[in-house]
N, CA, C and O atoms as a printed pandas DataFrame, in Angstrom:
     atom_number atom_name residue_name chain_id  residue_number  x_coord  y_coord  z_coord
0              1         N          MET        A               1   -7.015  -13.350  -11.317
1              2        CA          MET        A               1   -7.632  -12.398  -12.099
2              3         C          MET        A               1   -8.123  -11.843  -10.378
3              4         O          MET        A               1   -7.566  -11.036   -9.633
4              5         N          THR        A               2   -9.289  -12.608  -10.199
5              6        CA          THR        A               2   -9.958  -13.082   -8.439
6              7         C          THR        A               2   -8.903  -11.957   -6.983
7              8         O          THR        A               2   -9.046  -10.999   -6.223
8              9         N          LYS        A               3   -8.050  -12.839   -7.353
9             10        CA          LYS        A               3   -6.844  -11.907   -6.499
10            11         C          LYS        A               3   -6.748  -10.331   -6.611
11            12         O          LYS        A               3   -6.892   -9.426   -5.790
12            13         N          PHE        A               4   -6.335  -10.386   -8.459
13            14        CA          PHE        A               4   -5.741   -8.803   -8.661
14            15         C          PHE        A               4   -6.828   -7.840   -7.774
15            16         O          PHE        A               4   -6.564   -6.996   -6.919
16            17         N          GLY        A               5   -8.535   -8.408   -8.447
17            18        CA          GLY        A               5   -9.860   -7.574   -7.852
18            19         C          GLY        A               5   -9.869   -7.230   -6.001
19            20         O          GLY        A               5  -10.394   -6.240   -5.492
20            21         N          GLU        A               6   -9.139   -8.348   -5.246
21            22        CA          GLU        A               6   -8.589   -8.134   -3.869
22            23         C          GLU        A               6   -7.938   -6.945   -3.989
23            24         O          GLU        A               6   -8.312   -5.777   -3.892
24            25         N          ILE        A               7   -6.628   -7.595   -4.278
25            26        CA          ILE        A               7   -5.435   -6.337   -4.395
26            27         C          ILE        A               7   -5.766   -5.324   -4.763
27            28         O          ILE        A               7   -5.073   -4.487   -4.185
28            29         N          ILE        A               8   -6.613   -4.755   -5.571
29            30        CA          ILE        A               8   -7.068   -2.824   -5.670
30            31         C          ILE        A               8   -7.987   -2.602   -5.128
31            32         O          ILE        A               8   -8.570   -1.548   -5.383
32            33         N          SER        A               9   -8.482   -3.466   -4.192
33            34        CA          SER        A               9  -10.269   -3.035   -3.427
34            35         C          SER        A               9  -10.013   -2.568   -2.096
35            36         O          SER        A               9  -10.773   -2.657   -1.132
36            37         N          ILE        A              10   -8.157   -1.749   -2.165
37            38        CA          ILE        A              10   -8.263   -1.774   -0.483
38            39         C          ILE        A              10   -8.122   -0.637   -0.694
39            40         O          ILE        A              10   -7.805   -0.279   -1.829
40            41         N          ASP        A              11   -8.372    0.571    0.645
41            42        CA          ASP        A              11   -8.580    1.813    0.875
42            43         C          ASP        A              11   -7.375    2.401    0.631
43            44         O          ASP        A              11   -7.506    3.529    0.157
44            45         N          LYS        A              12   -6.129    2.006    0.801
45            46        CA          LYS        A              12   -5.307    2.919    0.541
46            47         C          LYS        A              12   -4.278    2.608   -0.762
47            48         O          LYS        A              12   -3.817    1.487   -0.975
48            49         N          PRO        A              13   -4.067    3.500   -1.391
49            50        CA          PRO        A              13   -3.512    3.635   -2.990
50            51         C          PRO        A              13   -2.925    2.313   -3.557
51            52         O          PRO        A              13   -2.503    1.595   -2.650
52            53         N          VAL        A              14   -2.800    1.868   -4.610
53            54        CA          VAL        A              14   -1.810    0.447   -5.207
54            55         C          VAL        A              14   -1.607    0.206   -6.526
55            56         O          VAL        A              14   -2.255   -0.168   -7.503
56            57         N          LEU        A              15    0.453    0.825   -6.008
57            58        CA          LEU        A              15    0.659    1.001   -7.568
58            59         C          LEU        A              15    1.113   -0.406   -7.711
59            60         O          LEU        A              15    1.566   -1.093   -6.795
60            61         N          ILE        A              16    0.922   -0.827   -9.147
61            62        CA          ILE        A              16    0.812   -1.104   -9.858
62            63         C          ILE        A              16    2.133   -1.631  -10.539
63            64         O          ILE        A              16    2.758   -0.721   -9.994
64            65         N          ASP        A              17    3.245   -2.384  -11.344
65            66        CA          ASP        A              17    4.418   -2.455  -12.406
66            67         C          ASP        A              17    3.785   -3.507  -13.164
67            68         O          ASP        A              17    3.618   -4.709  -12.955
68            69         N          PHE        A              18    3.545   -2.889  -13.901
69            70        CA          PHE        A              18    3.865   -3.787  -14.679
70            71         C          PHE        A              18    5.455   -4.106  -15.840
71            72         O          PHE        A              18    6.305   -3.348  -16.309
72            73         N          PHE        A              19    5.271   -5.282  -15.904
73            74        CA          PHE        A              19    6.777   -5.377  -16.061
74            75         C          PHE        A              19    7.026   -7.177  -16.730
75            76         O          PHE        A              19    6.471   -8.266  -16.589
76            77         N          THR        A              20    8.067   -6.675  -17.401
77            78        CA          THR        A              20    8.856   -8.416  -18.035
78            79         C          THR        A              20   10.242   -8.199  -18.007
79            80         O          THR        A              20   10.922   -7.173  -17.983
80            81         N          GLU        A              21   10.588   -9.763  -18.017
81            82        CA          GLU        A              21   11.669  -10.561  -17.470
82            83         C          GLU        A              21   13.295   -9.718  -18.382
83            84         O          GLU        A              21   14.406   -9.483  -17.907
84            85         N          TRP        A              22   12.753   -9.475  -19.770
85            86        CA          TRP        A              22   13.731   -8.557  -20.712
86            87         C          TRP        A              22   14.083   -7.483  -20.712
87            88         O          TRP        A              22   14.832   -6.942  -21.525
88            89         N          ASP        A              23   13.426   -6.902  -19.505
89            90        CA          ASP        A              23   13.312   -5.456  -19.419
90            91         C          ASP        A              23   14.729   -4.874  -18.690
91            92         O          ASP        A              23   15.495   -5.824  -18.533
92            93         N          ASP        A              24   15.268   -3.697  -18.234
93            94        CA          ASP        A              24   16.327   -3.314  -17.595
94            95         C          ASP        A              24   15.376   -3.233  -16.317
95            96         O          ASP        A              24   14.742   -2.240  -15.962
96            97         N          VAL        A              25   15.413   -4.740  -15.571
97            98        CA          VAL        A              25   14.631   -4.806  -14.007
98            99         C          VAL        A              25   15.157   -4.198  -13.145
99           100         O          VAL        A              25   14.550   -3.348  -12.493
100          101         N          ASP        A              26   16.568   -4.542  -12.928
101          102        CA          ASP        A              26   17.251   -3.879  -11.663
102          103         C          ASP        A              26   17.227   -2.146  -11.385
103          104         O          ASP        A              26   17.069   -1.647  -10.271
104          105         N          ASN        A              27   17.406   -1.435  -12.560
105          106        CA          ASN        A              27   17.138   -0.170  -12.423
106          107         C          ASN        A              27   15.585    0.152  -12.090
107          108         O          ASN        A              27   15.424    1.082  -11.299
108          109         N          ASN        A              28   14.380   -0.507  -12.596
109          110        CA          ASN        A              28   13.347   -0.573  -12.468
110          111         C          ASN        A              28   13.080   -1.423  -10.707
111          112         O          ASN        A              28   12.038   -1.076  -10.152
112          113         N          LEU        A              29   13.640   -2.063  -10.223
113          114        CA          LEU        A              29   12.989   -2.657   -9.345
114          115         C          LEU        A              29   14.285   -2.095   -8.357
115          116         O          LEU        A              29   14.496   -2.964   -7.512
116          117         N          ASP        A              30   14.952   -1.265   -8.235
117          118        CA          ASP        A              30   15.783    0.182   -7.060
118          119         C          ASP        A              30   14.415    0.994   -6.660
119          120         O          ASP        A              30   13.961    1.240   -5.543
120          121         N          THR        A              31   13.743    1.443   -8.425
121          122        CA          THR        A              31   13.069    2.706   -7.722
122          123         C          THR        A              31   11.996    2.381   -6.991
123          124         O          THR        A              31   11.649    3.058   -6.023
124          125         N          LEU        A              32   11.195    1.014   -7.499
125          126        CA          LEU        A              32   10.394    0.477   -6.533
126          127         C          LEU        A              32   10.895    0.471   -5.153
127          128         O          LEU        A              32   10.559    1.419   -4.442
128          129         N          ARG        A              33   11.593   -0.385   -4.696
129          130        CA          ARG        A              33   11.976   -0.219   -3.536
130          131         C          ARG        A              33   12.212    1.042   -2.672
131          132         O          ARG        A              33   12.231    1.118   -1.444
132          133         N          ASP        A              34   12.441    2.303   -3.872
133          134        CA          ASP        A              34   12.491    3.499   -2.867
134          135         C          ASP        A              34   10.783    4.185   -2.622
135          136         O          ASP        A              34   10.595    5.236   -2.009
136          137         N          VAL        A              35   10.082    3.662   -3.005
137          138        CA          VAL        A              35    8.914    4.015   -3.691
138          139         C          VAL        A              35    7.996    3.908   -2.718
139          140         O          VAL        A              35    7.086    4.635   -2.318
140          141         N          ALA        A              36    8.538    2.552   -2.332
141          142        CA          ALA        A              36    7.859    1.242   -1.074
142          143         C          ALA        A              36    8.216    1.978    0.233
143          144         O          ALA        A              36    7.405    2.398    1.059
144          145         N          ALA        A              37    9.701    2.074    0.293
145          146        CA          ALA        A              37   10.236    2.463    1.526
146          147         C          ALA        A              37   10.137    3.885    1.448
147          148         O          ALA        A              37   10.272    3.950    2.670
148          149         N          ALA        A              38   10.027    5.046    1.127
149          150        CA          ALA        A              38    9.044    6.255    1.149
150          151         C          ALA        A              38    7.561    6.351    1.751
151          152         O          ALA        A              38    7.245    7.087    2.686
152          153         N          LEU        A              39    6.638    5.414    1.004
153          154        CA          LEU        A              39    5.295    5.443    1.423
154          155         C          LEU        A              39    5.218    4.787    2.276
155          156         O          LEU        A              39    4.233    5.064    2.960
156          157         N          GLY        A              40    5.979    3.712    2.763
157          158        CA          GLY        A              40    5.753    2.831    4.039
158          159         C          GLY        A              40    4.330    2.613    4.281
159          160         O          GLY        A              40    3.917    2.968    3.177
160          161         N          ASP        A              41    3.394    2.318    4.865
161          162        CA          ASP        A              41    2.188    1.197    5.130
162          163         C          ASP        A              41    1.116    2.463    4.507
163          164         O          ASP        A              41   -0.059    2.096    4.482
164          165         N          LYS        A              42    1.358    3.869    4.013
165          166        CA          LYS        A              42    0.476    3.960    3.454
166          167         C          LYS        A              42   -0.006    4.134    2.006
167          168         O          LYS        A              42   -0.857    4.972    1.707
168          169         N          ALA        A              43    0.666    3.177    0.979
169          170        CA          ALA        A              43    0.228    3.116    0.276
170          171         C          ALA        A              43    1.308    1.219    0.020
171          172         O          ALA        A              43    2.367    0.824    0.507
172          173         N          LYS        A              44    0.479    0.684   -0.786
173          174        CA          LYS        A              44    1.106   -0.688   -1.126
174          175         C          LYS        A              44    1.738   -0.385   -2.816
175          176         O          LYS        A              44    1.344    0.465   -3.614
176          177         N          VAL        A              45    2.712   -1.296   -2.966
177          178        CA          VAL        A              45    3.353   -1.218   -4.689
178          179         C          VAL        A              45    3.939   -2.626   -4.647
179          180         O          VAL        A              45    4.548   -3.099   -3.687
180          181         N          ILE        A              46    3.639   -3.344   -6.003
181          182        CA          ILE        A              46    3.344   -4.626   -6.184
182          183         C          ILE        A              46    4.074   -4.373   -7.984
183          184         O          ILE        A              46    4.205   -3.438   -8.775
184          185         N          LYS        A              47    4.369   -5.749   -7.930
185          186        CA          LYS        A              47    5.094   -5.447   -9.625
186          187         C          LYS        A              47    4.280   -7.218   -9.723
187          188         O          LYS        A              47    4.224   -8.106   -8.872
188          189         N          ILE        A              48    3.687   -7.147  -11.316
189          190        CA          ILE        A              48    3.299   -7.795  -12.187
190          191         C          ILE        A              48    3.877   -8.179  -13.316
191          192         O          ILE        A              48    4.233   -7.385  -14.187
192          193         N          ASP        A              49    4.019   -9.502  -13.384
193          194        CA          ASP        A              49    5.208   -9.797  -14.542
194          195         C          ASP        A              49    4.187  -10.219  -16.055
195          196         O          ASP        A              49    3.384  -11.151  -16.006
196          197         N          ILE        A              50    4.348   -9.525  -17.107
197          198        CA          ILE        A              50    3.437   -9.640  -17.630
198          199         C          ILE        A              50    2.968  -11.049  -18.474
199          200         O          ILE        A              50    1.838  -11.309  -18.886
200          201         N          LYS        A              51    4.235  -11.892  -18.599
201          202        CA          LYS        A              51    4.256  -12.927  -19.002
202          203         C          LYS        A              51    3.584  -14.126  -18.456
203          204         O          LYS        A              51    3.094  -15.053  -19.101
204          205         N          LYS        A              52    3.639  -13.950  -16.966
205          206        CA          LYS        A              52    3.175  -15.069  -15.947
206          207         C          LYS        A              52    2.052  -14.715  -15.489
207          208         O          LYS        A              52    1.567  -15.424  -14.608
208          209         N          ASN        A              53    1.037  -13.077  -16.118
209          210        CA          ASN        A              53   -0.108  -13.000  -16.157
210          211         C          ASN        A              53   -0.619  -12.053  -17.398
211          212         O          ASN        A              53   -0.889  -10.854  -17.470
212          213         N          GLU        A              54   -0.632  -13.305  -18.488
213          214        CA          GLU        A              54   -0.673  -12.326  -19.724
214          215         C          GLU        A              54   -2.192  -12.608  -19.617
215          216         O          GLU        A              54   -2.674  -11.702  -20.297
216          217         N          ILE        A              55   -3.081  -13.258  -19.206
217          218        CA          ILE        A              55   -4.586  -12.702  -19.212
218          219         C          ILE        A              55   -5.293  -11.567  -18.501
219          220         O          ILE        A              55   -6.434  -11.119  -18.616
220          221         N          LEU        A              56   -4.218  -11.222  -17.692
221          222        CA          LEU        A              56   -5.077  -10.142  -17.149
222          223         C          LEU        A              56   -4.612   -8.654  -17.352
223          224         O          LEU        A              56   -5.285   -7.677  -17.026
224          225         N          ALA        A              57   -2.794   -8.598  -18.205
225          226        CA          ALA        A              57   -2.221   -7.741  -18.914
226          227         C          ALA        A              57   -3.244   -7.688  -20.025
227          228         O          ALA        A              57   -3.616   -6.527  -20.198
228          229         N          GLU        A              58   -3.826   -8.561  -20.842
229          230        CA          GLU        A              58   -4.689   -8.208  -22.189
230          231         C          GLU        A              58   -5.719   -7.426  -22.019
231          232         O          GLU        A              58   -6.187   -6.548  -22.744
232          233         N          ALA        A              59   -6.300   -8.164  -20.121
233          234        CA          ALA        A              59   -7.639   -7.462  -19.992
234          235         C          ALA        A              59   -7.158   -6.054  -19.497
235          236         O          ALA        A              59   -7.990   -5.191  -19.216
236          237         N          LEU        A              60   -6.357   -5.918  -19.434
237          238        CA          LEU        A              60   -5.950   -4.314  -19.144
238          239         C          LEU        A              60   -5.261   -3.627  -19.662
239          240         O          LEU        A              60   -4.706   -2.648  -19.164
240          241         N          ARG        A              61   -5.140   -4.184  -21.215
241          242        CA          ARG        A              61   -4.847   -3.756  -22.232
242          243         C          ARG        A              61   -3.223   -3.276  -22.014
243          244         O          ARG        A              61   -2.960   -2.131  -22.384
244          245         N          VAL        A              62   -2.126   -4.093  -21.434
245          246        CA          VAL        A              62   -1.220   -3.523  -20.852
246          247         C          VAL        A              62    0.015   -3.829  -21.986
247          248         O          VAL        A              62    0.725   -4.827  -21.863
248          249         N          LYS        A              63    0.234   -2.632  -23.367
249          250        CA          LYS        A              63    1.035   -2.793  -23.826
250          251         C          LYS        A              63    2.606   -2.876  -23.663
251          252         O          LYS        A              63    3.413   -3.789  -23.836
252          253         N          GLY        A              64    2.698   -1.772  -23.326
253          254        CA          GLY        A              64    4.656   -0.920  -22.770
254          255         C          GLY        A              64    4.879   -1.599  -22.124
255          256         O          GLY        A              64    4.144   -2.332  -21.462
256          257         N          ASN        A              65    6.118   -1.496  -22.172
257          258        CA          ASN        A              65    7.179   -2.417  -20.372
258          259         C          ASN        A              65    8.030   -1.526  -19.968
259          260         O          ASN        A              65    8.916   -1.433  -20.817
260          261         N          PRO        A              66    8.229   -0.720  -18.963
261          262        CA          PRO        A              66    6.980   -1.089  -17.707
262          263         C          PRO        A              66    5.674   -0.235  -18.312
263          264         O          PRO        A              66    5.628    0.388  -19.372
264          265         N          THR        A              67    4.878   -0.362  -17.545
265          266        CA          THR        A              67    3.404    0.407  -17.238
266          267         C          THR        A              67    2.921   -0.383  -16.044
267          268         O          THR        A              67    2.760   -1.590  -15.864
268          269         N          PHE        A              68    2.658    1.195  -14.921
269          270        CA          PHE        A              68    2.274    1.626  -13.922
270          271         C          PHE        A              68    1.041    1.905  -13.887
271          272         O          PHE        A              68    0.730    2.509  -14.913
272          273         N          MET        A              69    0.182    1.754  -13.192
273          274        CA          MET        A              69   -1.604    2.210  -12.609
274          275         C          MET        A              69   -1.503    1.823  -11.361
275          276         O          MET        A              69   -1.056    0.857  -10.742
276          277         N          ILE        A              70   -2.362    3.444  -11.010
277          278        CA          ILE        A              70   -2.559    3.493   -9.024
278          279         C          ILE        A              70   -3.818    3.181   -9.181
279          280         O          ILE        A              70   -4.692    3.711   -9.866
280          281         N          TYR        A              71   -3.834    2.277   -8.489
281          282        CA          TYR        A              71   -6.073    1.987   -7.871
282          283         C          TYR        A              71   -5.232    2.297   -6.681
283          284         O          TYR        A              71   -4.103    2.320   -6.190
284          285         N          LYS        A              72   -7.147    2.635   -6.456
285          286        CA          LYS        A              72   -7.838    2.923   -5.403
286          287         C          LYS        A              72   -9.171    2.465   -4.775
287          288         O          LYS        A              72  -10.014    3.190   -5.304
288          289         N          ASN        A              73   -9.549    1.955   -4.250
289          290        CA          ASN        A              73  -11.007    1.129   -3.727
290          291         C          ASN        A              73  -11.407    0.987   -5.326
291          292         O          ASN        A              73  -12.422    1.431   -5.861
292          293         N          GLY        A              74  -10.293    0.222   -5.959
293          294        CA          GLY        A              74  -10.792   -1.035   -6.958
294          295         C          GLY        A              74  -11.298   -0.090   -8.363
295          296         O          GLY        A              74  -12.042   -0.398   -9.295
296          297         N          GLU        A              75  -10.578    1.125   -8.075
297          298        CA          GLU        A              75  -10.918    2.443   -9.102
298          299         C          GLU        A              75   -9.788    2.600   -9.910
299          300         O          GLU        A              75   -8.800    2.703   -9.182
300          301         N          MET        A              76   -9.472    2.669  -11.205
301          302        CA          MET        A              76   -8.667    2.999  -11.542
302          303         C          MET        A              76   -8.017    4.091  -11.138
303          304         O          MET        A              76   -8.876    4.684  -10.486
304          305         N          LYS        A              77   -6.556    5.055  -11.098
305          306        CA          LYS        A              77   -6.912    6.502  -10.524
306          307         C          LYS        A              77   -5.407    7.187  -11.408
307          308         O          LYS        A              77   -5.145    8.387  -11.493
308          309         N          TRP        A              78   -4.719    6.234  -11.891
309          310        CA          TRP        A              78   -3.476    7.060  -12.432
310          311         C          TRP        A              78   -3.282    5.510  -13.645
311          312         O          TRP        A              78   -3.690    4.357  -13.502
312          313         N          ARG        A              79   -2.343    6.283  -15.001
313          314        CA          ARG        A              79   -1.667    5.239  -15.657
314          315         C          ARG        A              79   -1.045    5.485  -16.639
315          316         O          ARG        A              79   -1.643    5.819  -17.661
316          317         N          GLN        A              80    0.612    5.368  -16.597
317          318        CA          GLN        A              80    1.170    5.634  -17.434
318          319         C          GLN        A              80    2.412    4.710  -17.731
319          320         O          GLN        A              80    3.181    4.358  -16.836
320          321         N          THR        A              81    2.537    4.385  -18.899
321          322        CA          THR        A              81    3.466    3.416  -19.674
322          323         C          THR        A              81    5.068    4.494  -20.134
323          324         O          THR        A              81    5.258    5.560  -20.718
324          325         N          GLY        A              82    6.034    3.320  -19.383
325          326        CA          GLY        A              82    7.206    4.475  -19.661
326          327         C          GLY        A              82    7.963    4.083  -17.913
327          328         O          GLY        A              82    7.396    3.726  -16.880
328          329         N          MET        A              83    9.336    4.329  -18.188
329          330        CA          MET        A              83   10.094    4.164  -17.357
330          331         C          MET        A              83    9.467    6.083  -16.177
331          332         O          MET        A              83    9.049    7.162  -16.598
332          333         N          GLN        A              84    9.674    5.698  -15.069
333          334        CA          GLN        A              84    8.576    6.594  -13.849
334          335         C          GLN        A              84   10.410    6.675  -13.106
335          336         O          GLN        A              84   11.286    5.811  -13.157
336          337         N          ASP        A              85   10.442    8.004  -12.496
337          338        CA          ASP        A              85   11.481    8.140  -11.231
338          339         C          ASP        A              85   10.988    7.809   -9.970
339          340         O          ASP        A              85    9.775    7.973   -9.843
340          341         N          ALA        A              86   11.306    7.591   -9.466
341          342        CA          ALA        A              86   11.152    7.300   -7.816
342          343         C          ALA        A              86    9.837    8.363   -7.133
343          344         O          ALA        A              86    8.733    8.258   -6.598
344          345         N          ASN        A              87   10.905    9.497   -7.608
345          346        CA          ASN        A              87   10.505   10.508   -6.663
346          347         C          ASN        A              87    8.910   10.918   -7.461
347          348         O          ASN        A              87    7.963   11.014   -6.681
348          349         N          THR        A              88    8.641   11.133   -8.839
349          350        CA          THR        A              88    7.428   11.253   -9.531
350          351         C          THR        A              88    6.428   10.141   -8.979
351          352         O          THR        A              88    5.315   10.499   -8.592
352          353         N          LEU        A              89    6.764    8.932   -8.939
353          354        CA          LEU        A              89    5.969    7.926   -8.315
354          355         C          LEU        A              89    5.466    8.382   -7.313
355          356         O          LEU        A              89    4.244    8.482   -7.198
356          357         N          ILE        A              90    6.420    8.797   -6.267
357          358        CA          ILE        A              90    5.640    9.184   -4.985
358          359         C          ILE        A              90    4.715    9.990   -4.535
359          360         O          ILE        A              90    3.868    9.861   -3.651
360          361         N          GLY        A              91    5.065   11.104   -5.478
361          362        CA          GLY        A              91    4.214   12.028   -5.829
362          363         C          GLY        A              91    2.876   11.787   -5.884
363          364         O          GLY        A              91    1.957   12.274   -5.225
364          365         N          LEU        A              92    2.882   10.720   -7.020
365          366        CA          LEU        A              92    1.494   10.583   -7.684
366          367         C          LEU        A              92    0.921    9.630   -6.748
367          368         O          LEU        A              92   -0.247    9.274   -6.907
368          369         N          VAL        A              93    1.694    9.134   -5.691
369          370        CA          VAL        A              93    0.619    8.242   -4.978
370          371         C          VAL        A              93    0.024    8.808   -3.977
371          372         O          VAL        A              93   -1.184    8.829   -3.742
372          373         N          GLN        A              94    1.097    9.386   -3.233
373          374        CA          GLN        A              94    0.912   10.458   -2.814
374          375         C          GLN        A              94   -0.450   11.481   -2.436
375          376         O          GLN        A              94   -0.793   12.041   -1.394
376          377         N          GLN        A              95   -1.043   11.424   -3.844
377          378        CA          GLN        A              95   -2.218   12.426   -4.632
378          379         C          GLN        A              95   -3.612   11.515   -3.564
379          380         O          GLN        A              95   -4.535   12.038   -2.940
380          381         N          TYR        A              96   -3.239    9.949   -3.717
381          382        CA          TYR        A              96   -4.668    9.132   -3.291
382          383         C          TYR        A              96   -4.663    9.028   -2.056
383          384         O          TYR        A              96   -5.758    8.883   -1.513
384          385         N          VAL        A              97   -3.067    9.080   -0.962
385          386        CA          VAL        A              97   -3.464    8.396    0.852
386          387         C          VAL        A              97   -4.449    8.848    0.896
387          388         O          VAL        A              97   -5.151    8.703    1.897
């Protein structure tokens, strides 16, 4: 939890994908790679496994898979459960750059 606090407290937008292994991860992984490549060093893109981080997922009330969140300066700016395409995620993150 402390490390999570450090990750989301930076002054760049942080896109987080909460996922579980049983999901169709390959498609989602390609999407996140595209997002990270398009944003470069303007934002941070990370994946967090819900099963390996159950306390964090519970604290953030992550129920669906995948759940995406955007944080900036420690504040949640956006949240959505369900698959998202790369262009949508890029556009959302760019609003907070």
